[in-house]
C-alpha positions in Angstrom: 87.5 96.7 73.9 85.9 97.0 77.5 86.8 95.6 80.6 85.4 92.6 81.0 87.1 91.5 77.9 89.9 92.9 79.2 90.8 91.6 82.7 89.5 88.3 80.7 92.8 88.6 78.4 94.7 88.9 81.3 93.1 85.8 83.0 94.0 84.1 80.2 97.9 84.9 80.1 97.2 87.5 77.4 98.3 91.1 76.8 95.2 93.0 76.4 95.4 96.8 75.5 96.0 97.9 79.5 97.0 95.6 82.5 93.4 95.4 83.8 92.9 97.9 87.1 90.6 96.7 90.3 90.1 98.8 93.6 87.0 97.2 95.3 86.1 94.5 94.1 87.2 92.5 96.8 87.5 92.8 99.9 91.4 92.2 100.3 91.3 95.0 97.4 89.8 98.0 98.7 90.0 100.9 100.6 89.3 102.3 104.1 86.4 104.6 105.2 88.4 107.7 105.1 91.0 107.2 102.6 87.8 106.8 100.4 86.5 110.0 101.5 89.9 112.1 100.7 90.3 110.4 97.4 86.8 111.6 96.5 87.4 114.5 96.8 91.1 114.7 95.4 89.3 113.1 91.7 86.6 116.7 92.5 83.7 113.8 93.3 80.7 114.5 95.1 81.2 114.7 98.9 79.1 110.8 99.8 79.2 109.1 103.3 81.3 105.9 102.9 78.6 102.4 102.6 80.9 99.8 104.5 81.2 97.3 102.3 83.4 95.4 104.7 82.8 95.8 108.1 85.6 94.6 110.1 88.3 96.1 108.3 86.3 99.6 107.9 86.3 99.2 103.9 84.3 101.2 101.4 82.0 100.5 98.8 83.8 102.2 95.5 80.9 104.8 94.0 80.2 103.9 90.5 81.2 107.0 90.0 84.7 106.4 91.8 84.8 103.5 89.5 84.0 105.3 86.0 87.0 108.0 87.2 89.6 105.7 88.2 88.2 103.3 85.3 87.9 100.3 87.1 87.8 96.8 85.9 86.5 94.6 88.2 83.6 94.6 90.3 81.8 92.5 93.1 79.1 90.3 93.4 78.6 89.5 97.0 75.4 87.6 99.5 73.1 89.9 101.3 72.4 89.3 105.2 70.7 86.9 106.4 67.3 86.8 107.3 67.8 85.4 110.7 70.6 87.1 111.9 70.9 90.6 112.6 73.9 92.0 113.6 73.7 94.4 116.6 76.6 96.9 117.6 76.7 97.5 120.8 78.8 99.6 122.9 81.2 98.5 125.4 82.0 102.2 127.0 85.8 102.8 125.1 84.5 100.9 122.2 81.8 99.6 119.8 81.8 95.9 119.6 79.7 93.2 118.0 79.7 89.5 117.7 79.7 87.4 113.9 77.4 84.0 112.7 80.2 82.6 114.6 79.8 83.9 118.1 83.0 85.2 117.7 83.3 89.1 119.4 85.0 91.8 117.4 85.8 95.8 118.7 86.9 98.7 117.7 87.7 101.4 120.1 85.8 104.7 119.6 89.4 106.5 120.3 91.1 106.2 116.6 89.5 103.1 115.8 90.0 102.0 112.2 89.0 98.8 112.1 87.1 95.4 114.2 89.3 93.5 116.3 88.6 89.5 117.6 88.4 89.8 121.8 86.0 86.7 122.3 86.9 83.2 120.9 83.8 81.1 121.0 85.7 77.5 121.4 89.0 78.7 123.7 89.8 76.1 125.9 89.2 73.0 126.4 86.9 71.0 123.7 85.8 68.0 122.4 83.9 67.0 119.0 80.5 67.4 120.7 81.7 71.1 121.6 81.7 71.5 118.5 79.0 69.4 117.1 77.6 72.4 119.5 78.6 75.3 118.0 76.3 78.2 115.9 77.3 78.1 112.5 76.3 80.7 109.9 73.3 79.4 107.7 75.4 80.1 104.1 72.1 79.0 102.2 70.0 82.0 104.1 68.0 82.8 100.4 68.1 86.3 101.8 71.8 86.0 101.0 70.7 85.8 97.3 68.6 88.1 97.0 68.7 90.7 93.6 72.3 88.8 93.3 71.6 87.5 89.6 69.4 90.8 88.4 73.2 92.6 90.0 76.0 90.0 88.2 73.6 90.1 85.0 74.1 94.4 85.4 77.8 94.7 85.8 78.7 92.5 83.0 75.9 93.1 79.5 75.6 96.9 80.8 78.3 98.0 82.7 81.1 94.9 80.4 82.6 94.8 83.7 84.6 92.0 84.4 82.8 90.0 88.0 84.5 88.8 91.1 82.2 86.7 92.7 83.0 87.2 96.5 83.8 84.6 99.8 80.9 85.0 102.4 83.8 83.8 105.5 87.1 83.7 106.5 89.0 80.7 105.0 89.1 77.3 106.3 92.2 77.1 108.7 91.3 81.3 110.0 87.7 80.9 110.6 89.1 77.5 112.8 91.9 80.0 114.1 89.2 83.0 115.3 87.0 80.1 116.7 89.7 78.6 119.1 92.1 81.2 120.2 95.4 81.9 118.7 97.5 79.9 121.1 94.7 77.1 121.3 94.5 76.8 117.6 98.4 76.7 117.6 98.4 74.3 120.0 95.8 72.0 118.2 98.1 71.9 115.4 100.5 71.1 116.8 99.2 67.6 119.3 95.5 67.6 118.1 95.0 67.5 115.2 91.8 65.5 115.6 90.1 68.1 117.1 91.1 70.7 115.4 91.0 68.4 112.2 87.0 68.5 112.4 86.8 71.9 113.4 88.2 72.3 109.9 86.2 70.0 108.4 82.5 72.1 110.1 84.1 75.2 108.6 84.9 73.9 104.9 80.8 71.9 105.2 79.3 75.8 105.8 82.1 77.1 102.8 81.0 74.4 100.5 77.2 75.0 101.2 77.4 79.1 100.7 80.2 77.9 96.9 77.0 75.6 95.5 73.9 77.6 96.0 76.1 81.5 95.2 77.1 79.4 92.0 74.1 78.4 91.3 72.8 81.8 91.4 75.0 83.1 89.2 77.9 80.9 88.6 77.1 81.5 84.2 78.0 85.2 84.6 81.7 85.2 87.3 84.5 85.5 86.0 86.4 85.4 89.6 85.7 82.9 92.9 87.3 84.8 95.5 88.7 83.0 98.7 91.3 83.4 101.1 93.1 81.7 103.7 96.5 83.6 105.4 98.7 81.2 107.0 101.7 82.9 106.5 103.7 85.6 108.7 106.3 88.4 107.3 109.1 86.1 107.2 108.0 82.3 106.8 104.6 79.9 107.3 103.0 80.2 110.5 103.0 76.4 110.7 105.8 74.3 109.2 105.6 73.1 105.2 104.8 69.8 106.4 102.0 70.2 109.0 100.5 72.4 106.2 101.0 69.9 103.6 98.9 67.2 105.9 95.9 69.2 108.0 95.6 72.5 105.6 96.6 71.2 101.9 93.3 68.2 101.7 91.2 70.3 102.7 91.7 73.3 100.2 91.9 71.1 97.8 88.1 69.3 98.7 86.7 73.2 98.6 88.8 74.1 95.2 87.7 71.3 93.5 83.7 71.4 94.1 84.2 75.4 92.9 86.0 74.1 89.8 83.4 71.1 89.6 80.8 73.5 89.5 82.3 76.4 87.5 84.9 77.5 84.6 85.3 81.0 86.5 89.1 81.9 87.7 89.6 80.6 91.9 91.4 83.4 93.2 93.5 82.6 96.2 94.1 85.5 98.8 97.1 84.9 101.5 99.3 86.9 102.9 103.2 86.8 103.5 106.0 84.6 103.1 103.8 81.7 101.5 106.7 81.0 98.5 107.3 78.0 99.6 104.1 76.2 99.0 103.3 78.0 96.0 103.9 74.6 93.6 101.2 73.2 95.9 98.8 75.9 95.3 99.0 75.6 92.4 99.2 71.6 92.2 95.1 72.4 94.0 93.7 74.6 92.0 94.5 78.1 92.2 94.2 80.0 89.3 94.8 84.0 90.7 97.3 84.5 93.6 96.8 87.9 95.5 98.7 89.4 97.9 101.7 89.7 96.4 102.9 90.5 99.3 106.2 92.1 97.9 107.8 93.1 100.7 107.6 89.3 102.4 110.9 87.3 102.7 110.8 85.2 99.3 108.1 87.4 97.6 109.9 89.3 95.1 107.8 90.8 92.2 110.8 89.3 89.3 111.1 86.0 90.9 107.5 85.2 91.2 106.4 86.2 87.6 109.9 84.1 86.1 109.0 80.5 88.3 104.9 80.8 87.8 104.0 83.4 85.7 103.1 80.7 83.5 100.8 78.8 85.9 99.2 82.2 87.6 97.5 85.0 87.6 99.0 87.8 90.1 96.3 89.9 90.6 98.2 92.9 93.5 101.9 93.5 94.1 101.1 96.6 92.0 103.0 99.1 95.0 104.1 97.9 98.3 101.3 98.5 101.1 103.8 98.4 104.3 106.5 101.0 103.5 106.2 102.9 99.8 102.7 103.6 100.0 102.2 105.1 103.3 105.5 106.6 103.6 106.9 107.0 100.7 106.8 110.3 98.6 105.1 111.1 95.7 107.9 110.5 93.8 109.0 106.9 95.6 105.4 105.4 95.2 105.5 106.2 90.6 109.3 104.5 90.7 107.2 101.8 92.9 104.1 101.0 90.5 106.8 101.6 87.5 109.0 98.5 88.8 105.9 96.6 89.3 104.1 96.4 86.6 107.5 96.0 84.3 108.0 92.8 86.4 104.5 91.9 86.7 102.9 92.9 83.3 104.7 91.0 80.7 102.3 88.0 78.9 99.4 89.3 80.6 98.7 87.3 83.6 98.5 90.7 86.1 95.6 92.5 87.6 97.1 95.8 89.1 96.1 96.5 92.5 98.4 97.6 96.0 99.0 94.7 98.6 95.8 94.6 100.0 94.0 96.9 100.9 94.5 100.9 101.0 94.6 101.8 104.8 93.6 104.8 106.7 96.8 106.8 106.5 97.8 107.1 103.1 98.8 110.3 102.1 96.0 111.2 99.0 98.5 112.2 96.9 100.4 109.1 97.5 96.7 107.4 95.8 97.0 109.9 92.8 100.7 109.6 92.2 99.5 105.1 92.1 96.9 106.1 89.4 98.9 108.7 87.3 101.9 105.7 87.1 99.2 103.3 87.0 97.9 104.9 83.4 101.1 105.7 82.0 102.9 102.6 82.4 100.3 100.0 81.9 100.1 100.0 78.6 100.4 96.9 76.3 102.7 97.8 72.7 101.3 95.7 70.7 
């Protein structure tokens, strides 16, 4: 059984030989460049300078030798850069900064900075429909983004025998709207200015839809998973009322998801952090096949409960080990116990792809990464 066969069985709620393993197939199942270098050293792989896979979070590309060493089952197919926009990193004294294709400003401290944070929201303050109409948006159908994409997909699927995740090019509908407006203005809009925030989210949705139409036309026949994300929850509840989410966010997600399902037979992967338990039935209703990151430390997100209630409808991708406390701050023994516990909850009947809850951060001890991997290898095998 090769990796692609293994993943496809799991995605169809069947038990393969073992649980599939993901590292670096998406922007939310990756590893920070610093942790990546240390883990390579522990695996006695050659020293390399990490290639940045995702700029904001400073995630490293997972090199082929690491993929082989860890027996990673999934690889990304990602869009390239625009032919008309070049990202320029500049110096502002204590930090480096850049503006992205939406005009959003991001900066990272030079001293000890681990990732980029937003510092400039181009649509902050009072705005009108004309303001939104004049917003600079990325051309997500720029031909440069698709150069080599089909050949990469063919090679991964046919030569490597690994499953393929087609990644998104920009963050979620509500996320981008919040980044453009700034969080205070965004949440005020959700409360009292539904028309203007609706216009903005519709514009974001249209930009995203244009990318997916072109990307799926290029590589859709190779793709196993279509990865999207939209964060709308915190540690203990949604960041808005369920009623508001159902009125303003859910219909727009459904329109986008319907488009993707009409263009591809691939499974739809949604990344949404935090305590989203209350709207999981809604997500299933609008076409989500795979849920990530399965934040088991958030309220209502117990792995056994989720599997029991939603395991027939959802594949869980993530949730393999808690990354808020256990993976960075636990002992190797605690990590091993956590991995075994989550596997016992989530692997029965298939429908599970192992990854930690979200990206592996810079401060995770290498001995804990090794403990995670060793425990996964020991306990992830199905007994048929």
